[in-house]
PASEBA-1860 file (N, C-alpha, C; in nm, 3 decimals):
! residues 325
1> MTHSRRRF> 9.945/1.492/5.234/9.817/1.548/5.188/9.755/1.452/5.087 ~ 9.627/1.424/5.105/9.561/1.331/5.014/9.539/1.396/4.879 ~ 9.517/1.306/4.781/9.494/1.356/4.646/9.370/1.443/4.638 ~ 9.264/1.404/4.707/9.138/1.480/4.704/9.155/1.616/4.769 ~ 9.232/1.620/4.882/9.253/1.749/4.951/9.335/1.845/4.862 ~ 9.438/1.788/4.797/9.522/1.871/4.710/9.438/1.928/4.594 ~ 9.354/1.844/4.541/9.268/1.888/4.430/9.173/1.999/4.475 ~ 9.119/1.985/4.596/9.027/2.085/4.650/9.098/2.220/4.666
9> LNMVVGAA> 9.221/2.218/4.724/9.295/2.342/4.746/9.331/2.409/4.613 ~ 9.366/2.330/4.514/9.396/2.386/4.382/9.274/2.456/4.322 ~ 9.157/2.398/4.345/9.034/2.457/4.295/9.006/2.590/4.364 ~ 9.029/2.597/4.496/9.006/2.719/4.572/9.098/2.830/4.525 ~ 9.229/2.796/4.510/9.326/2.895/4.465/9.291/2.944/4.325 ~ 9.253/2.853/4.238/9.216/2.890/4.102/9.094/2.980/4.100 ~ 8.995/2.949/4.183/8.874/3.030/4.188/8.903/3.170/4.239 ~ 8.993/3.181/4.337/9.027/3.312/4.393/9.093/3.401/4.289
17> ALPALPNI> 9.164/3.340/4.195/9.235/3.419/4.094/9.144/3.463/3.980 ~ 9.028/3.401/3.966/8.943/3.427/3.851/8.900/3.573/3.836 ~ 8.860/3.645/3.943/8.815/3.783/3.924/8.920/3.871/3.858 ~ 9.047/3.841/3.877/9.152/3.925/3.820/9.176/3.895/3.673 ~ 9.135/3.776/3.627/9.169/3.734/3.491/9.110/3.823/3.382 ~ 8.981/3.864/3.390/8.928/3.945/3.280/9.009/4.072/3.255 ~ 9.047/4.144/3.363/9.124/4.266/3.346/9.260/4.239/3.285 ~ 9.325/4.128/3.331/9.456/4.094/3.279/9.447/4.061/3.131
25> VRARAYPT> 9.350/3.978/3.096/9.333/3.940/2.956/9.298/4.061/2.872 ~ 9.209/4.146/2.926/9.167/4.264/2.851/9.286/4.356/2.824 ~ 9.369/4.378/2.926/9.483/4.466/2.910/9.582/4.410/2.810 ~ 9.606/4.277/2.817/9.702/4.216/2.726/9.650/4.215/2.583 ~ 9.518/4.204/2.566/9.460/4.193/2.433/9.441/4.329/2.366 ~ 9.437/4.438/2.446/9.403/4.570/2.392/9.502/4.614/2.285 ~ 9.450/4.671/2.178/9.309/4.682/2.141/9.262/4.557/2.066 ~ 9.135/4.525/2.081/9.081/4.404/2.018/9.013/4.434/1.885
33> RPVRIVVG> 8.999/4.562/1.852/8.935/4.603/1.727/8.983/4.744/1.695 ~ 8.946/4.800/1.581/8.989/4.936/1.548/8.950/5.038/1.655 ~ 9.038/5.134/1.677/9.019/5.240/1.777/8.989/5.371/1.704 ~ 8.890/5.444/1.755/8.858/5.575/1.698/8.930/5.684/1.777 ~ 8.997/5.774/1.706/9.046/5.898/1.768/8.956/6.009/1.716 ~ 8.870/6.060/1.802/8.774/6.162/1.762/8.840/6.299/1.765 ~ 8.823/6.373/1.656/8.872/6.510/1.643/8.750/6.600/1.629 ~ 8.739/6.700/1.713/8.620/6.784/1.714/8.618/6.893/1.609
41> FAAGGGVD> 8.705/6.883/1.509/8.715/6.985/1.406/8.733/6.919/1.271 ~ 8.716/6.998/1.164/8.725/6.944/1.029/8.868/6.904/0.996 ~ 8.882/6.824/0.893/9.014/6.778/0.848/9.096/6.895/0.797 ~ 9.229/6.882/0.810/9.319/6.980/0.751/9.387/7.073/0.848 ~ 9.338/7.082/0.973/9.399/7.170/1.071/9.499/7.096/1.159 ~ 9.555/7.170/1.255/9.656/7.112/1.342/9.607/6.997/1.426 ~ 9.483/7.004/1.475/9.427/6.896/1.556/9.420/6.768/1.474 ~ 9.370/6.781/1.353/9.354/6.667/1.263/9.489/6.607/1.225
49> ITARLIGQ> 9.584/6.691/1.188/9.716/6.643/1.146/9.785/6.570/1.261 ~ 9.778/6.627/1.380/9.840/6.563/1.496/9.776/6.429/1.527 ~ 9.644/6.423/1.517/9.573/6.297/1.543/9.616/6.190/1.444 ~ 9.634/6.227/1.319/9.673/6.129/1.217/9.817/6.080/1.237 ~ 9.905/6.169/1.279/10.042/6.128/1.306/10.049/6.029/1.422 ~ 9.985/6.063/1.533/9.993/5.974/1.650/9.909/5.848/1.626 ~ 9.801/5.860/1.549/9.719/5.744/1.517/9.794/5.640/1.436 ~ 9.873/5.685/1.339/9.951/5.591/1.259/10.056/5.522/1.344
57> WLSDRLGQ> 10.119/5.596/1.434/10.218/5.537/1.525/10.154/5.429/1.612 ~ 10.039/5.460/1.670/9.971/5.363/1.758/9.924/5.242/1.678 ~ 9.880/5.265/1.555/9.840/5.152/1.470/9.957/5.056/1.449 ~ 10.072/5.113/1.419/10.191/5.031/1.394/10.237/4.958/1.519 ~ 10.223/5.022/1.633/10.275/4.965/1.758/10.180/4.865/1.822 ~ 10.049/4.887/1.807/9.952/4.806/1.882/9.873/4.710/1.794 ~ 9.895/4.712/1.664/9.841/4.607/1.579/9.696/4.619/1.538 ~ 9.633/4.731/1.568/9.497/4.756/1.522/9.492/4.896/1.463
65> PFVVENRP> 9.403/4.922/1.366/9.393/5.057/1.310/9.345/5.158/1.416 ~ 9.411/5.272/1.424/9.364/5.386/1.502/9.313/5.488/1.400 ~ 9.182/5.495/1.387/9.118/5.569/1.278/9.072/5.706/1.328 ~ 9.112/5.811/1.258/9.069/5.946/1.295/8.927/5.970/1.244 ~ 8.842/6.016/1.334/8.703/6.047/1.300/8.679/6.195/1.328 ~ 8.657/6.273/1.224/8.630/6.417/1.239/8.483/6.439/1.271 ~ 8.458/6.505/1.384/8.321/6.539/1.425/8.313/6.688/1.456 ~ 8.319/6.773/1.354/8.318/6.916/1.381/8.183/6.964/1.429
73> GAAGNLGT> 8.187/7.075/1.503/8.062/7.136/1.548/8.068/7.178/1.693 ~ 8.007/7.295/1.721/7.996/7.347/1.858/8.131/7.359/1.926 ~ 8.230/7.411/1.850/8.364/7.435/1.905/8.426/7.310/1.965 ~ 8.402/7.198/1.901/8.460/7.073/1.949/8.374/6.998/2.048 ~ 8.264/7.058/2.093/8.182/6.994/2.196/8.111/6.869/2.147 ~ 8.075/6.864/2.018/8.007/6.745/1.966/8.099/6.623/1.973 ~ 8.222/6.642/1.931/8.317/6.532/1.937/8.351/6.492/2.080 ~ 8.368/6.591/2.165/8.401/6.563/2.305/8.289/6.487/2.374
81> EAVVNAPP> 8.165/6.529/2.350/8.051/6.461/2.412/8.042/6.316/2.365 ~ 8.071/6.293/2.237/8.067/6.156/2.186/8.169/6.068/2.257 ~ 8.284/6.124/2.291/8.388/6.044/2.358/8.354/6.020/2.504 ~ 8.314/6.123/2.577/8.289/6.103/2.721/8.171/6.009/2.744 ~ 8.083/5.996/2.645/7.968/5.905/2.658/7.995/5.767/2.598 ~ 8.113/5.746/2.543/8.146/5.617/2.483/8.182/5.515/2.590 ~ 8.172/5.386/2.560/8.214/5.283/2.656/8.361/5.304/2.695 ~ 8.392/5.293/2.824/8.529/5.318/2.871/8.618/5.196/2.851
89> DGHTLLLA> 8.637/5.159/2.725/8.715/5.038/2.696/8.839/5.067/2.613 ~ 8.872/5.196/2.597/8.992/5.232/2.524/8.979/5.233/2.374 ~ 8.860/5.204/2.321/8.842/5.199/2.177/8.783/5.327/2.119 ~ 8.759/5.427/2.205/8.720/5.560/2.161/8.802/5.661/2.240 ~ 8.882/5.740/2.169/8.971/5.837/2.232/8.943/5.976/2.175 ~ 8.993/6.077/2.244/8.975/6.216/2.199/9.110/6.282/2.182 ~ 9.125/6.357/2.072/9.241/6.445/2.058/9.203/6.574/2.129 ~ 9.251/6.590/2.251/9.214/6.707/2.334/9.305/6.825/2.302
97> TIPNAVNA> 9.249/6.945/2.315/9.326/7.067/2.286/9.259/7.185/2.357 ~ 9.302/7.307/2.324/9.258/7.427/2.396/9.106/7.438/2.413 ~ 9.023/7.414/2.310/8.879/7.429/2.330/8.823/7.348/2.446 ~ 8.884/7.234/2.477/8.835/7.156/2.590/8.853/7.232/2.721 ~ 8.950/7.321/2.726/8.969/7.406/2.844/8.882/7.531/2.836 ~ 8.870/7.588/2.717/8.795/7.712/2.698/8.645/7.691/2.720 ~ 8.591/7.583/2.665/8.446/7.564/2.662/8.383/7.548/2.799 ~ 8.463/7.509/2.897/8.410/7.494/3.033/8.352/7.624/3.084
105> TLYEKLNF> 8.407/7.737/3.038/8.357/7.868/3.079/8.277/7.935/2.969 ~ 8.317/7.914/2.843/8.251/7.982/2.732/8.104/7.942/2.720 ~ 8.074/7.816/2.747/7.936/7.767/2.738/7.877/7.755/2.877 ~ 7.764/7.822/2.898/7.702/7.822/3.030/7.649/7.684/3.068 ~ 7.605/7.607/2.969/7.548/7.476/2.999/7.597/7.374/2.897 ~ 7.673/7.277/2.943/7.717/7.166/2.860/7.658/7.037/2.916 ~ 7.651/6.936/2.833/7.599/6.806/2.877/7.707/6.721/2.945 ~ 7.822/6.780/2.967/7.932/6.706/3.029/8.024/6.806/3.098
113> NFIRDSTP> 8.107/6.754/3.187/8.215/6.830/3.249/8.343/6.760/3.207 ~ 8.423/6.824/3.124/8.535/6.755/3.062/8.633/6.698/3.165 ~ 8.668/6.777/3.263/8.764/6.729/3.364/8.706/6.613/3.443 ~ 8.579/6.621/3.477/8.516/6.514/3.557/8.491/6.389/3.474 ~ 8.454/6.405/3.348/8.404/6.293/3.268/8.507/6.231/3.173 ~ 8.631/6.274/3.183/8.734/6.216/3.097/8.854/6.172/3.180 ~ 8.938/6.092/3.119/9.061/6.046/3.182/9.179/6.090/3.095 ~ 9.270/6.172/3.146/9.386/6.211/3.066/9.476/6.091/3.040
121> VAGITRVP> 9.532/6.085/2.921/9.620/5.974/2.883/9.764/6.021/2.872 ~ 9.790/6.115/2.780/9.926/6.165/2.762/9.923/6.292/2.678 ~ 10.012/6.385/2.711/10.032/6.501/2.625/10.110/6.458/2.502 ~ 10.087/6.527/2.391/10.160/6.495/2.267/10.259/6.608/2.237 ~ 10.209/6.720/2.189/10.300/6.830/2.156/10.237/6.965/2.187 ~ 10.324/7.066/2.193/10.286/7.206/2.187/10.329/7.259/2.051 ~ 10.247/7.342/1.992/10.286/7.403/1.866/10.263/7.553/1.874 ~ 10.350/7.630/1.807/10.327/7.774/1.803/10.211/7.806/1.712
129> MVILVHPS> 10.158/7.923/1.729/10.060/7.975/1.633/10.127/8.088/1.558 ~ 10.075/8.115/1.440/10.133/8.218/1.355/10.021/8.309/1.304 ~ 10.048/8.438/1.301/9.950/8.535/1.252/9.965/8.544/1.101 ~ 9.861/8.501/1.030/9.863/8.497/0.884/9.768/8.600/0.825 ~ 9.807/8.657/0.713/9.717/8.745/0.638/9.723/8.707/0.491 ~ 9.621/8.744/0.418/9.621/8.724/0.272/9.721/8.821/0.211 ~ 9.791/8.781/0.105/9.891/8.869/0.044/9.838/9.006/0.001 ~ 9.708/9.015/-0.026/9.650/9.143/-0.067/9.628/9.238/0.051
137> FPAKTVPE> 9.637/9.185/0.173/9.614/9.267/0.292/9.729/9.366/0.306 ~ 9.701/9.493/0.337/9.807/9.595/0.335/9.914/9.581/0.443 ~ 9.884/9.515/0.555/9.980/9.508/0.665/10.087/9.402/0.639 ~ 10.212/9.440/0.661/10.324/9.347/0.646/10.393/9.318/0.779 ~ 10.353/9.384/0.884/10.408/9.364/1.018/10.296/9.371/1.120 ~ 10.323/9.329/1.242/10.222/9.337/1.349/10.185/9.483/1.379 ~ 10.282/9.576/1.391/10.242/9.716/1.412/10.153/9.770/1.300 ~ 10.180/9.729/1.176/10.095/9.774/1.065/9.956/9.713/1.073
145> LIAYAKAN> 9.948/9.586/1.119/9.817/9.523/1.138/9.738/9.599/1.243 ~ 9.802/9.633/1.354/9.733/9.705/1.461/9.687/9.842/1.411 ~ 9.775/9.913/1.341/9.740/10.046/1.291/9.624/10.040/1.192 ~ 9.627/9.940/1.103/9.521/9.928/1.003/9.388/9.892/1.070 ~ 9.393/9.800/1.168/9.270/9.760/1.237/9.211/9.876/1.317 ~ 9.297/9.958/1.376/9.247/10.075/1.451/9.186/10.179/1.357 ~ 9.244/10.190/1.238/9.192/10.286/1.141/9.065/10.236/1.073 ~ 9.041/10.105/1.081/8.923/10.046/1.016/8.850/9.955/1.116
153> PGKVTMAS> 8.799/10.011/1.226/8.735/9.929/1.329/8.613/9.853/1.275 ~ 8.608/9.724/1.306/8.494/9.643/1.264/8.495/9.604/1.118 ~ 8.605/9.633/1.046/8.610/9.603/0.902/8.712/9.496/0.867 ~ 8.801/9.462/0.960/8.900/9.358/0.935/8.842/9.225/0.980 ~ 8.837/9.126/0.891/8.778/8.996/0.924/8.885/8.899/0.971 ~ 8.856/8.832/1.080/8.949/8.739/1.144/8.885/8.601/1.149 ~ 8.935/8.510/1.066/8.882/8.374/1.063/8.930/8.295/1.183 ~ 8.861/8.186/1.213/8.908/8.095/1.318/8.859/7.954/1.288
161> AGTGSGPH> 8.909/7.859/1.366/8.867/7.719/1.352/8.736/7.692/1.424 ~ 8.671/7.797/1.473/8.544/7.783/1.544/8.548/7.860/1.674 ~ 8.432/7.895/1.724/8.423/7.967/1.850/8.485/7.885/1.963 ~ 8.577/7.947/2.035/8.643/7.878/2.145/8.764/7.799/2.105 ~ 8.793/7.792/1.974/8.912/7.720/1.928/9.038/7.798/1.963 ~ 9.153/7.732/1.950/9.278/7.800/1.977/9.296/7.925/1.893 ~ 9.275/7.916/1.759/9.286/8.036/1.676/9.191/8.149/1.719 ~ 9.069/8.112/1.758/8.975/8.215/1.803/9.024/8.283/1.930
169> MAGELFNF> 9.065/8.204/2.029/9.107/8.262/2.156/9.235/8.344/2.140 ~ 9.326/8.298/2.054/9.447/8.375/2.028/9.413/8.510/1.966 ~ 9.316/8.510/1.873/9.275/8.633/1.809/9.203/8.728/1.903 ~ 9.114/8.673/1.986/9.041/8.758/2.081/9.134/8.817/2.186 ~ 9.231/8.739/2.230/9.328/8.792/2.326/9.410/8.904/2.262 ~ 9.445/8.887/2.135/9.516/8.991/2.062/9.428/9.116/2.049 ~ 9.301/9.097/2.010/9.208/9.210/2.002/9.210/9.291/2.131 ~ 9.197/9.219/2.241/9.187/9.285/2.373/9.317/9.356/2.409
177> MAGVNMVH> 9.429/9.287/2.394/9.555/9.343/2.441/9.609/9.451/2.347 ~ 9.576/9.442/2.217/9.623/9.543/2.121/9.524/9.658/2.106 ~ 9.403/9.645/2.163/9.304/9.750/2.155/9.243/9.765/2.017 ~ 9.221/9.650/1.950/9.161/9.655/1.816/9.031/9.574/1.816 ~ 8.959/9.581/1.703/8.830/9.513/1.694/8.817/9.443/1.560 ~ 8.894/9.334/1.544/8.877/9.253/1.423/8.752/9.167/1.441 ~ 8.678/9.147/1.332/8.550/9.078/1.338/8.572/8.927/1.323 ~ 8.524/8.852/1.418/8.543/8.707/1.421/8.451/8.638/1.321
185> IPYRGQGP> 8.511/8.553/1.236/8.435/8.470/1.141/8.469/8.324/1.172 ~ 8.378/8.252/1.240/8.410/8.114/1.279/8.387/8.014/1.165 ~ 8.472/7.913/1.159/8.457/7.803/1.065/8.451/7.672/1.143 ~ 8.433/7.562/1.073/8.423/7.432/1.139/8.558/7.359/1.140 ~ 8.663/7.435/1.155/8.796/7.380/1.159/8.894/7.473/1.090 ~ 9.025/7.452/1.116/9.124/7.540/1.055/9.134/7.519/0.904 ~ 9.110/7.396/0.858/9.117/7.370/0.714/9.025/7.460/0.633 ~ 8.895/7.464/0.665/8.806/7.554/0.592/8.843/7.702/0.607
193> ALNDLLGG> 8.891/7.740/0.727/8.932/7.879/0.747/9.050/7.914/0.658 ~ 9.147/7.823/0.649/9.262/7.844/0.561/9.220/7.856/0.415 ~ 9.126/7.775/0.374/9.079/7.780/0.235/9.024/7.918/0.201 ~ 8.944/7.974/0.291/8.886/8.106/0.264/8.990/8.217/0.277 ~ 9.090/8.199/0.364/9.199/8.296/0.372/9.279/8.294/0.241 ~ 9.307/8.175/0.190/9.378/8.162/0.063/9.300/8.227/-0.051 ~ 9.167/8.216/-0.045/9.082/8.274/-0.149/9.054/8.422/-0.131 ~ 9.099/8.480/-0.019/9.078/8.622/0.005/8.942/8.658/0.060
201> QVQVLFAT> 8.862/8.557/0.099/8.730/8.587/0.157/8.740/8.644/0.298 ~ 8.848/8.612/0.368/8.877/8.670/0.499/9.020/8.721/0.496 ~ 9.059/8.803/0.596/9.186/8.874/0.587/9.293/8.825/0.683 ~ 9.252/8.778/0.800/9.349/8.743/0.905/9.312/8.609/0.965 ~ 9.414/8.531/1.003/9.391/8.405/1.073/9.508/8.381/1.168 ~ 9.475/8.358/1.296/9.574/8.311/1.392/9.571/8.159/1.381 ~ 9.673/8.103/1.318/9.668/7.962/1.279/9.773/7.880/1.351 ~ 9.742/7.753/1.374/9.844/7.662/1.421/9.938/7.631/1.305
209> TPGTSDFI> 10.064/7.603/1.337/10.162/7.582/1.230/10.137/7.458/1.145 ~ 10.082/7.347/1.200/10.056/7.233/1.112/9.964/7.271/0.996 ~ 10.005/7.241/0.876/9.922/7.269/0.760/9.939/7.407/0.701 ~ 10.027/7.491/0.757/10.043/7.628/0.707/10.179/7.655/0.643 ~ 10.278/7.573/0.676/10.416/7.602/0.635/10.431/7.620/0.486 ~ 10.374/7.529/0.406/10.390/7.537/0.261/10.329/7.664/0.204 ~ 10.216/7.706/0.257/10.152/7.828/0.207/10.237/7.950/0.236 ~ 10.305/7.950/0.350/10.392/8.062/0.386/10.517/8.063/0.298
217> RTGKLRAL> 10.576/7.947/0.283/10.702/7.938/0.206/10.682/7.968/0.058 ~ 10.563/7.939/0.006/10.537/7.965/-0.136/10.477/8.103/-0.161 ~ 10.456/8.180/-0.055/10.404/8.315/-0.069/10.255/8.325/-0.088 ~ 10.184/8.213/-0.073/10.039/8.218/-0.088/9.973/8.287/0.032 ~ 10.042/8.286/0.146/9.998/8.358/0.263/10.118/8.431/0.322 ~ 10.091/8.542/0.392/10.197/8.619/0.456/10.191/8.598/0.607 ~ 10.304/8.563/0.666/10.313/8.545/0.810/10.373/8.669/0.874 ~ 10.310/8.717/0.981/10.357/8.839/1.047/10.438/8.810/1.173
225> AVTTPTRA> 10.399/8.707/1.248/10.467/8.679/1.375/10.418/8.546/1.430 ~ 10.492/8.493/1.525/10.446/8.377/1.602/10.393/8.426/1.736 ~ 10.310/8.342/1.798/10.243/8.384/1.922/10.312/8.334/2.048 ~ 10.418/8.256/2.032/10.484/8.193/2.147/10.577/8.291/2.218 ~ 10.617/8.260/2.344/10.703/8.352/2.419/10.846/8.358/2.366 ~ 10.886/8.258/2.286/11.016/8.260/2.221/10.996/8.237/2.072 ~ 11.094/8.269/1.993/11.083/8.245/1.849/11.070/8.095/1.823 ~ 10.994/8.060/1.721/10.968/7.920/1.690/11.073/7.870/1.592
233> EVFAELPR> 11.126/7.752/1.620/11.229/7.695/1.533/11.179/7.677/1.391 ~ 11.052/7.640/1.376/10.998/7.615/1.243/10.988/7.743/1.159 ~ 10.976/7.859/1.226/10.974/7.989/1.157/11.070/8.084/1.227 ~ 11.197/8.049/1.224/11.297/8.122/1.301/11.308/8.268/1.260 ~ 11.268/8.298/1.136/11.281/8.436/1.087/11.171/8.528/1.138 ~ 11.065/8.472/1.192/10.951/8.554/1.234/10.969/8.609/1.375 ~ 10.930/8.735/1.397/10.934/8.790/1.533/10.821/8.733/1.618 ~ 10.825/8.761/1.746/10.718/8.723/1.838/10.613/8.835/1.837
241> AGDFVRGY> 10.486/8.797/1.843/10.381/8.899/1.857/10.401/8.979/1.984 ~ 10.455/8.912/2.087/10.481/8.979/2.214/10.587/9.087/2.206 ~ 10.665/9.092/2.096/10.761/9.201/2.077/10.688/9.333/2.055 ~ 10.563/9.326/2.010/10.487/9.446/1.977/10.366/9.466/2.068 ~ 10.315/9.357/2.126/10.203/9.364/2.221/10.255/9.302/2.349 ~ 10.296/9.385/2.441/10.365/9.337/2.561/10.280/9.238/2.641 ~ 10.340/9.124/2.671/10.273/9.023/2.752/10.189/8.925/2.674 ~ 10.175/8.946/2.542/10.092/8.856/2.462/10.166/8.725/2.437
249> EVSLWYGI> 10.098/8.612/2.462/10.158/8.480/2.440/10.050/8.375/2.436 ~ 10.053/8.290/2.333/9.961/8.176/2.320/10.036/8.062/2.253 ~ 10.024/7.943/2.308/10.071/7.825/2.237/9.961/7.720/2.245 ~ 9.957/7.634/2.146/9.851/7.534/2.139/9.907/7.398/2.179 ~ 9.831/7.325/2.258/9.875/7.193/2.305/9.778/7.087/2.257 ~ 9.833/6.967/2.241/9.753/6.852/2.200/9.782/6.735/2.294 ~ 9.678/6.660/2.325/9.695/6.540/2.408/9.584/6.441/2.377 ~ 9.596/6.323/2.434/9.493/6.220/2.417/9.420/6.201/2.550
257> AAPKNTPV> 9.286/6.196/2.541/9.203/6.169/2.657/9.108/6.054/2.625 ~ 9.061/5.987/2.729/8.970/5.873/2.715/8.849/5.896/2.805 ~ 8.743/5.818/2.787/8.628/5.831/2.877/8.667/5.798/3.022 ~ 8.596/5.859/3.114/8.614/5.829/3.256/8.596/5.678/3.281 ~ 8.675/5.626/3.373/8.671/5.484/3.415/8.733/5.389/3.312 ~ 8.805/5.442/3.215/8.881/5.353/3.128/8.985/5.280/3.213 ~ 8.999/5.148/3.201/9.090/5.073/3.286/9.232/5.129/3.286 ~ 9.292/5.133/3.403/9.425/5.191/3.418/9.528/5.119/3.331
265> EIIETLNR> 9.509/4.988/3.309/9.605/4.914/3.227/9.605/4.966/3.083 ~ 9.487/5.003/3.033/9.477/5.056/2.898/9.539/5.195/2.891 ~ 9.511/5.278/2.992/9.570/5.412/2.997/9.723/5.402/2.999 ~ 9.775/5.309/3.078/9.920/5.292/3.087/9.979/5.247/2.954 ~ 9.909/5.158/2.884/9.957/5.112/2.753/9.965/5.228/2.655 ~ 9.858/5.306/2.646/9.856/5.419/2.555/9.959/5.524/2.594 ~ 9.970/5.552/2.723/10.067/5.651/2.769/10.209/5.609/2.731 ~ 10.240/5.483/2.754/10.374/5.432/2.723/10.405/5.446/2.574
273> EINAALTD> 10.309/5.411/2.488/10.333/5.415/2.345/10.341/5.558/2.291 ~ 10.261/5.648/2.347/10.268/5.788/2.305/10.401/5.848/2.346 ~ 10.447/5.820/2.467/10.577/5.869/2.510/10.689/5.812/2.424 ~ 10.674/5.687/2.382/10.774/5.626/2.293/10.780/5.701/2.160 ~ 10.664/5.745/2.110/10.661/5.820/1.984/10.740/5.949/1.995 ~ 10.735/6.012/2.111/10.798/6.142/2.129/10.949/6.133/2.145 ~ 11.001/6.012/2.161/11.146/5.993/2.168/11.200/5.924/2.043 ~ 11.111/5.885/1.953/11.152/5.820/1.829/11.201/5.926/1.729
281> ARMKAKFG> 11.319/5.904/1.673/11.380/6.005/1.585/11.291/6.039/1.466 ~ 11.230/5.937/1.405/11.146/5.961/1.288/11.022/6.043/1.325 ~ 10.958/6.006/1.436/10.839/6.079/1.479/10.873/6.221/1.524 ~ 10.985/6.236/1.594/11.028/6.370/1.636/11.048/6.460/1.515 ~ 11.103/6.403/1.408/11.124/6.481/1.286/10.990/6.522/1.225 ~ 10.892/6.430/1.225/10.761/6.462/1.169/10.691/6.570/1.249 ~ 10.696/6.558/1.381/10.635/6.662/1.463/10.711/6.793/1.448 ~ 10.844/6.784/1.433/10.925/6.905/1.418/10.892/6.979/1.291
289> EIGGEPIG> 10.854/6.908/1.186/10.819/6.972/1.059/10.699/7.063/1.072 ~ 10.612/7.034/1.168/10.493/7.118/1.188/10.508/7.205/1.313 ~ 10.630/7.214/1.364/10.656/7.303/1.477/10.626/7.245/1.612 ~ 10.598/7.115/1.619/10.560/7.053/1.745/10.679/7.029/1.838 ~ 10.663/7.068/1.963/10.761/7.040/2.067/10.699/6.939/2.163 ~ 10.766/6.826/2.189/10.707/6.718/2.269/10.662/6.764/2.408 ~ 10.550/6.708/2.453/10.504/6.727/2.591/10.530/6.598/2.668 ~ 10.463/6.490/2.628/10.481/6.361/2.694/10.442/6.366/2.841
297> GSPSELGK> 10.504/6.279/2.919/10.477/6.276/3.063/10.365/6.182/3.101 ~ 10.326/6.190/3.225/10.226/6.100/3.283/10.084/6.149/3.258 ~ 9.984/6.062/3.279/9.845/6.109/3.270/9.816/6.223/3.367 ~ 9.872/6.217/3.487/9.845/6.323/3.585/9.903/6.456/3.540 ~ 10.014/6.453/3.468/10.074/6.577/3.418/9.986/6.640/3.310 ~ 9.927/6.557/3.223/9.832/6.611/3.127/9.710/6.665/3.199 ~ 9.665/6.595/3.303/9.551/6.643/3.381/9.576/6.779/3.442 ~ 9.696/6.802/3.491/9.731/6.932/3.549/9.734/7.040/3.441
305> LIADETDK> 9.789/7.006/3.323/9.790/7.102/3.213/9.649/7.144/3.176 ~ 9.558/7.047/3.165/9.420/7.078/3.130/9.355/7.166/3.236 ~ 9.379/7.134/3.363/9.322/7.214/3.473/9.377/7.356/3.471 ~ 9.507/7.371/3.449/9.568/7.505/3.445/9.515/7.585/3.328 ~ 9.502/7.520/3.211/9.451/7.589/3.093/9.304/7.628/3.109 ~ 9.227/7.542/3.176/9.086/7.573/3.201/9.075/7.698/3.287 ~ 9.161/7.709/3.387/9.161/7.828/3.473/9.205/7.952/3.395 ~ 9.312/7.939/3.317/9.364/8.053/3.241/9.261/8.109/3.143
313> WGKVVKFT> 9.204/8.022/3.060/9.113/8.070/2.958/8.977/8.107/3.016 ~ 8.943/8.049/3.130/8.821/8.091/3.198/8.827/8.238/3.236 ~ 8.944/8.282/3.281/8.963/8.423/3.318/8.953/8.512/3.194 ~ 9.010/8.465/3.082/9.004/8.544/2.958/8.859/8.556/2.909 ~ 8.785/8.447/2.911/8.645/8.448/2.867/8.563/8.546/2.952 ~ 8.579/8.538/3.082/8.503/8.625/3.171/8.542/8.771/3.156 ~ 8.672/8.798/3.143/8.720/8.935/3.136/8.679/9.003/3.007 ~ 8.681/8.927/2.896/8.646/8.984/2.765/8.498/8.976/2.734
321> GLKPD> 8.424/8.896/2.813/8.280/8.883/2.790/8.244/8.803/2.666 ~ 8.331/8.711/2.625/8.303/8.631/2.505/8.180/8.544/2.524 ~ 8.107/8.529/2.415/7.989/8.442/2.414/7.996/8.351/2.290 ~ 7.936/8.232/2.296/7.932/8.147/2.177/7.858/8.217/2.064 ~ 7.907/8.201/1.941/7.837/8.262/1.826/7.711/8.184/1.793
END
C-alpha cells in the first residue's frame, strides 16, 4: 500500500469516528460546571434534607458542586417546570417525590407532563411519615385524635408542606379513612409547617421523619404513630396508624430525575454514583438517622415507581374530590 493511500484511509477512518467523539468527551467530562438539584419546597423538610445528603455525595464523587436550589410554590410544580424546561445536559436535576405523582391528577392543567417530560435517574430512599401534634393538643394516641376530631369537626388544623405534598396527601387519606374533617393549612414546605406546629399555631402535621426526630425526642412535639405498613426502625416505639385505621398506609419516596433527552451516558453516571451512596456504610448511617430505607435500582425501576404512584394517588384525588387550594 502506498504512503498516500494509507494516509487517505486513515483520514476516512478518523472522519467516520468524529460524530461519536462529542458524546464520549461529554460523558467523560461530566459534570463540567456546578450542578443544580432543584427542590420544589422550602428548606428544612425531608425533600430538602435528602437533596443535600445526596448532593454532597455527588459533589465528592464527581468533582463539581451539586448545589441544592429551593424553588417552593404550587405544590412543587414551579421547581418541576424549571427542571423539565432546562437544557438536557445533566446540570439541572430534580429531587422527585410524591407531589410529582399527585399533581398529574390534582391539577387539571399543567404546563408539562412529568412522566413524558422527564427522565428517571435513580431512586434514593423511602422514609416513614409520623403523625405529630403540639404538646398542648389533648390527644395522646391515634384513637384519641380521631375521637377529638369527630367531636370538633372543622376545628382541628392540619398543616402540610403544601397542597399535593406527601404530608397533605397522608392527612387527607387519614381524614377520609378515619371519617374525620381536619382543616388543611398548606405551607411552602415542611420546614415552615414544623415551625408553626412548634409554635402552636397549628395542631397536627403528618410529617416526614427527616428533620423531626430531635423535636420528638426532646418533647417539643408529640408523635402518635407512623404511617408505614410496618413499624419504623427510627421510631420503633411508635405504633402504626394502620393499627387503628384499617388499611391506612403511606410512605414517602425520593429520587432524582433529569430533563427528557438527557444523554444516557450522563444518566448512567448519576445512577451508578447514587447506587454507590446507598451501599456506602457512612451514607447508609446518615440516611438511617432520618429513617430512610434505600431504594436504588435502575432508571426504569424509578420510572415504574413514579408511574405506579401516579396511578395510586390519582385514584385518591378523584375519589376524595381534592382540589388545589
